[in-house]
C-alpha positions as CSV (number, residue, x, y, z in Angstrom):
1,X,48.5,13.2,24.4
2,X,46.6,16.3,23.4
3,X,48.1,16.1,19.9
4,X,46.9,12.4,19.6
5,X,43.4,13.4,20.7
6,X,43.4,16.2,18.2
7,X,44.4,13.9,15.4
8,X,41.8,11.3,16.4
9,X,39.1,14.0,16.3
10,X,40.3,15.1,12.9
11,X,40.2,11.5,11.6
12,X,36.8,10.9,13.1
13,X,35.4,14.1,11.4
14,X,37.0,13.1,8.2
15,X,35.4,9.7,8.4
16,X,32.0,11.2,9.1
17,X,32.4,13.6,6.2
18,X,33.4,10.7,3.9
19,X,30.4,8.7,5.1
20,X,28.0,11.5,4.3
21,X,29.7,12.2,1.0
22,X,29.3,8.5,0.1
23,X,25.8,7.8,1.2
24,X,23.9,11.0,1.8
25,X,20.4,10.6,0.4
26,X,17.6,13.0,1.3
27,X,13.9,12.2,1.2
28,X,12.5,11.8,-2.2
29,X,9.9,14.4,-3.4
30,X,6.3,13.1,-2.7
31,X,4.7,14.4,-5.9
32,X,7.5,13.1,-8.1
33,X,7.3,9.6,-6.5
34,X,3.5,9.6,-7.0
35,X,3.9,10.4,-10.6
36,X,6.6,7.7,-11.1
37,X,5.2,4.9,-9.0
38,X,1.5,5.6,-9.1
39,X,-0.6,4.1,-11.9
40,X,-4.0,4.6,-13.5
41,X,-5.4,2.2,-10.8
42,X,-3.8,4.2,-7.9
43,X,-6.2,5.7,-5.4
44,X,-5.8,7.4,-2.0
45,X,-8.2,6.8,0.9
46,X,-8.1,9.2,3.9
47,X,-8.8,7.0,6.8
48,X,-8.2,9.7,9.4
49,X,-6.9,13.2,9.3
50,X,-3.3,13.0,8.0
51,X,-3.4,9.3,7.1
52,X,-3.8,9.0,3.4
53,X,-3.4,5.3,2.3
54,X,-2.3,4.4,-1.2
55,X,-4.2,1.4,-2.6
56,X,-5.2,-0.2,-5.9
57,X,-8.5,-2.0,-6.6
58,X,-8.0,-4.0,-9.8
59,X,-9.1,-7.0,-11.8
60,X,-12.5,-8.5,-12.1
61,X,-14.8,-6.1,-10.4
62,X,-17.5,-8.7,-9.5
63,X,-15.0,-11.4,-8.8
64,X,-13.9,-13.1,-5.6
65,X,-12.0,-10.5,-3.5
66,X,-8.3,-11.0,-2.9
67,X,-6.5,-8.6,-0.5
68,X,-2.7,-8.6,-0.7
69,X,-0.4,-7.1,2.0
70,X,3.3,-6.4,1.4
71,X,6.2,-7.0,3.7
72,X,8.6,-4.7,5.7
73,X,10.2,-2.0,3.6
74,X,8.3,-3.1,0.5
75,X,5.2,-1.7,-1.2
76,X,2.1,-2.8,-3.1
77,X,4.3,-3.0,-6.2
78,X,5.6,-6.3,-5.0
79,X,2.2,-7.8,-6.0
80,X,2.0,-6.4,-9.5
81,X,2.9,-9.8,-11.1
82,X,0.2,-11.5,-9.2
83,X,-2.3,-8.8,-10.0
84,X,-1.6,-9.2,-13.7
85,X,-1.9,-13.0,-13.5
86,X,-4.9,-13.2,-11.1
87,X,-6.8,-10.1,-12.1
88,X,-8.6,-11.8,-14.9
89,X,-10.5,-14.0,-12.4
90,X,-10.4,-12.0,-9.1
91,X,-10.9,-8.6,-7.7
92,X,-7.4,-7.8,-6.3
93,X,-7.0,-5.1,-3.7
94,X,-3.4,-4.1,-2.7
95,X,-2.3,-1.3,-0.4
96,X,0.8,0.5,1.0
97,X,0.8,0.2,4.7
98,X,1.6,3.3,6.8
99,X,5.4,4.0,6.6
100,X,5.6,2.3,3.2
101,X,5.3,3.1,-0.5
102,X,3.2,6.1,-1.3
103,X,1.3,6.1,2.0
104,X,4.1,7.7,4.1
105,X,3.8,8.6,7.7
106,X,1.0,7.8,10.1
107,X,0.2,10.9,12.2
108,X,-0.1,8.6,15.3
109,X,3.5,7.5,14.9
110,X,2.4,3.9,15.5
111,X,3.6,1.2,13.1
112,X,2.9,-2.2,14.4
113,X,0.9,-5.2,13.2
114,X,-2.2,-4.3,15.3
115,X,-2.4,-0.8,13.8
116,X,-1.9,-2.3,10.4
117,X,-4.8,-4.7,10.9
118,X,-6.9,-1.7,11.7
119,X,-5.8,0.1,8.6
120,X,-6.6,-2.9,6.4
121,X,-10.0,-3.3,8.0
122,X,-10.9,0.4,7.7
123,X,-9.9,0.4,4.1
124,X,-12.0,-2.6,3.3
125,X,-15.0,-1.1,5.1
126,X,-14.5,2.1,3.0
127,X,-14.6,-0.2,-0.1
128,X,-17.7,-2.0,1.2
129,X,-15.8,-5.4,1.3
130,X,-17.2,-7.6,4.0
131,X,-15.5,-10.9,3.0
132,X,-12.2,-11.6,1.3
133,X,-9.2,-13.9,0.8
134,X,-6.5,-12.2,2.9
135,X,-2.8,-12.7,2.0
136,X,0.5,-11.3,2.8
137,X,4.3,-11.7,2.5
138,X,6.7,-11.5,5.4
139,X,5.5,-8.8,7.8
140,X,2.3,-8.6,5.7
141,X,1.8,-12.3,6.4
142,X,1.9,-11.6,10.1
143,X,-0.7,-8.9,9.5
144,X,-2.8,-11.3,7.6
145,X,-3.0,-14.1,10.2
146,X,-3.6,-11.4,12.9
147,X,-6.4,-10.1,10.8
148,X,-7.9,-13.6,10.6
149,X,-7.8,-13.8,14.3
150,X,-9.4,-10.5,14.9
151,X,-12.0,-10.6,12.1
152,X,-12.6,-14.3,11.4
153,X,-16.1,-13.6,10.0
154,X,-14.5,-11.4,7.2
155,X,-11.8,-13.9,6.1
156,X,-12.8,-16.4,3.4
157,X,-9.3,-17.9,3.2
158,X,-5.8,-17.0,4.2
159,X,-2.5,-16.9,2.1
160,X,0.8,-16.9,4.0
161,X,3.8,-16.1,1.8
162,X,7.1,-16.5,3.8
163,X,5.1,-15.0,6.7
164,X,6.4,-13.6,10.0
165,X,5.1,-15.0,13.2
166,X,7.0,-17.9,14.5
167,X,8.5,-17.1,17.9
168,X,12.4,-17.0,18.0
169,X,12.7,-18.0,14.3
170,X,16.4,-18.3,13.5
171,X,17.4,-16.3,10.5
172,X,20.3,-17.0,8.3
173,X,22.0,-14.1,6.5
174,X,20.1,-10.9,7.2
175,X,20.1,-8.3,4.5
176,X,22.6,-5.5,5.1
177,X,19.9,-2.9,5.5
178,X,18.2,-4.9,8.2
179,X,21.5,-5.4,10.0
180,X,22.2,-1.6,10.0
181,X,18.8,-0.9,11.4
182,X,19.5,-3.1,14.4
183,X,22.7,-1.2,15.3
184,X,21.9,1.4,18.0
185,X,24.2,4.2,16.8
186,X,24.4,3.4,13.0
187,X,20.6,3.3,12.6
188,X,20.4,7.0,13.5
189,X,22.5,7.8,10.5
190,X,19.9,6.1,8.3
191,X,17.9,9.3,8.6
192,X,20.4,10.8,6.2
193,X,22.5,8.0,4.8
194,X,20.9,5.6,2.4
195,X,23.2,4.6,-0.4
196,X,21.6,2.7,-3.3
197,X,24.2,-0.1,-2.9
198,X,22.8,-1.1,0.5
199,X,19.4,-1.6,-1.0
200,X,20.8,-3.6,-3.9
201,X,22.8,-5.8,-1.5
202,X,19.7,-6.3,0.7
203,X,17.5,-7.3,-2.3
204,X,20.2,-9.7,-3.5
205,X,20.2,-11.3,-0.1
206,X,16.4,-11.5,0.0
207,X,15.8,-12.9,-3.5
208,X,17.5,-16.1,-4.7
209,X,16.3,-15.8,-8.3
210,X,18.8,-13.1,-9.2
211,X,17.6,-12.8,-12.8
212,X,14.5,-11.0,-11.5
213,X,16.7,-8.2,-10.0
214,X,17.3,-5.2,-12.3
215,X,17.9,-1.5,-11.9
216,X,14.2,-0.6,-12.0
217,X,13.5,-2.9,-9.1
218,X,16.4,-1.6,-7.0
219,X,15.4,2.0,-7.7
220,X,11.9,1.3,-6.6
221,X,12.9,-0.1,-3.3
222,X,15.5,2.6,-2.8
223,X,13.3,5.6,-3.7
224,X,10.1,4.5,-2.0
225,X,12.0,3.9,1.2
226,X,13.0,7.5,1.1
227,X,9.4,8.7,0.5
228,X,8.6,11.3,3.2
229,X,8.0,9.7,6.6
230,X,9.0,6.1,5.6
231,X,12.5,6.2,7.1
232,X,11.2,7.5,10.4
233,X,8.6,4.8,10.4
234,X,11.2,2.1,9.7
235,X,13.3,3.3,12.6
236,X,10.2,3.2,14.8
237,X,9.4,-0.3,13.8
238,X,12.9,-1.6,14.3
239,X,13.4,0.2,17.6
240,X,10.2,-1.5,19.0
241,X,10.4,-5.1,17.9
242,X,8.1,-6.2,20.7
243,X,5.3,-4.3,18.9
244,X,5.4,-7.1,16.3
245,X,4.2,-9.9,18.7
246,X,4.8,-13.4,17.5
247,X,2.1,-16.0,17.2
248,X,1.6,-19.2,19.1
249,X,0.3,-22.5,17.9
250,X,-2.5,-22.1,20.4
251,X,-3.6,-18.8,19.0
252,X,-3.3,-19.8,15.4
253,X,-5.2,-23.0,16.0
254,X,-8.4,-20.9,16.4
255,X,-8.2,-19.9,12.7
256,X,-10.7,-22.1,10.9
257,X,-10.5,-20.6,7.4
258,X,-8.7,-22.6,4.7
259,X,-5.0,-21.6,4.6
260,X,-2.3,-21.8,1.9
261,X,1.3,-21.5,2.9
262,X,3.9,-20.7,0.2
263,X,7.6,-20.5,1.0
264,X,11.0,-20.2,-0.6
265,X,13.3,-23.0,0.4
266,X,16.3,-20.5,0.4
267,X,14.6,-17.8,2.4
268,X,17.4,-16.1,4.4
269,X,15.1,-13.8,6.4
270,X,12.5,-16.2,7.7
271,X,13.8,-19.8,7.4
272,X,11.8,-22.6,5.8
273,X,11.5,-24.2,9.2
274,X,8.9,-21.4,9.9
275,X,6.8,-22.8,7.0
276,X,6.7,-26.1,8.7
277,X,5.9,-24.5,12.1
278,X,2.9,-22.7,10.5
279,X,1.8,-26.0,8.9
280,X,1.8,-27.7,12.3
281,X,-0.1,-24.8,13.9
282,X,-2.7,-24.8,11.1
283,X,-3.4,-28.4,10.3
284,X,-6.0,-27.5,7.6
285,X,-3.2,-25.7,5.6
286,X,-1.8,-26.6,2.3
287,X,1.9,-26.1,2.1
288,X,4.2,-25.6,-0.9
289,X,7.9,-25.1,-0.6
290,X,9.7,-23.7,-3.7
291,X,13.3,-24.9,-4.3
292,X,15.9,-22.3,-5.3
293,X,13.5,-19.5,-4.3
294,X,14.1,-16.9,-1.6
295,X,11.9,-14.6,0.5
296,X,9.7,-13.0,-2.2
297,X,8.2,-15.8,-4.3
298,X,5.6,-13.5,-6.0
299,X,8.5,-11.5,-7.5
300,X,10.9,-14.4,-8.0
301,X,8.6,-16.9,-9.6
302,X,5.4,-14.9,-10.2
303,X,3.8,-17.1,-12.9
304,X,4.3,-20.3,-10.9
305,X,3.3,-19.0,-7.5
306,X,0.2,-17.1,-8.9
307,X,-0.9,-20.2,-10.8
308,X,-0.6,-22.3,-7.6
309,X,-2.7,-19.7,-5.8
310,X,-5.4,-19.8,-8.5
311,X,-5.5,-23.6,-8.5
312,X,-5.9,-23.7,-4.7
313,X,-8.6,-21.0,-4.7
314,X,-10.5,-22.7,-7.5
315,X,-10.5,-25.8,-5.3
316,X,-12.3,-24.1,-2.5
317,X,-16.1,-23.6,-2.2
318,X,-17.0,-20.3,-3.8
319,X,-18.6,-17.6,-1.7
320,X,-20.3,-14.8,-3.4
321,X,-18.4,-11.6,-2.5
322,X,-20.3,-8.9,-0.6
323,X,-19.6,-5.6,-2.3
């Protein structure tokens, strides 16, 4: 019996060693990541001691203000195709939320939608923006509609792109990375183990337009998720799902701003039924569902989705931005 236990322990240690050999990935180096993934437009706003938020303020400086908020484990880079397409006509502000991209850790250790709404609002205050079109994808969509509820006077219009918020939304095939973060023991290993292959698999699950996936895109997600503080933030968010409170049709009905809902018909993270739920909760909303598109339309069909946004915004009464 003792011999059997001894061999089991040896096999377990060997398996752990093989796991670390296969997937060990330390944090990336902050300065190196800022050189690689920063741009001429990159700026950093210190909103409080220790919280330095990466953002970009691009496009037409005197144009209508469009604020774009990325999803979970993404970064402001997800909006680059829209910035390129819409920047000729709009002032486009994008940011990395705490625990994402080049922003990194929040000294408070809080990473929920309410705190993200506060970050967005404080950044816009710092930039002297009093009124804007607010838009977001996935988790960022949840932050966007919550911002519209908390600051209705500051929201000219609302863009929801495969947004989170429907209670008990049934997902299909979750990305592998998301599955691992929901496993009590395995998720602890994510502090040290982050093989690139898991990120590639997760992206391929999230995006239906596979032709848009290349090594550069996979590397971006993989490396920025290992930016100092981001993995700990991800664990914090996934260990406290109740912090991301879902919406209700009653709450959302108080949003009076114009709303545009864009959704991929093949979204495996947040099903297209959620698009219809949002449309029912927001009867003033315009809804477009894209066939053969997954969870990230702005990266999968950037030209088409950006053009639809421009057409919709151009149809709304123009308000002079306060800057």
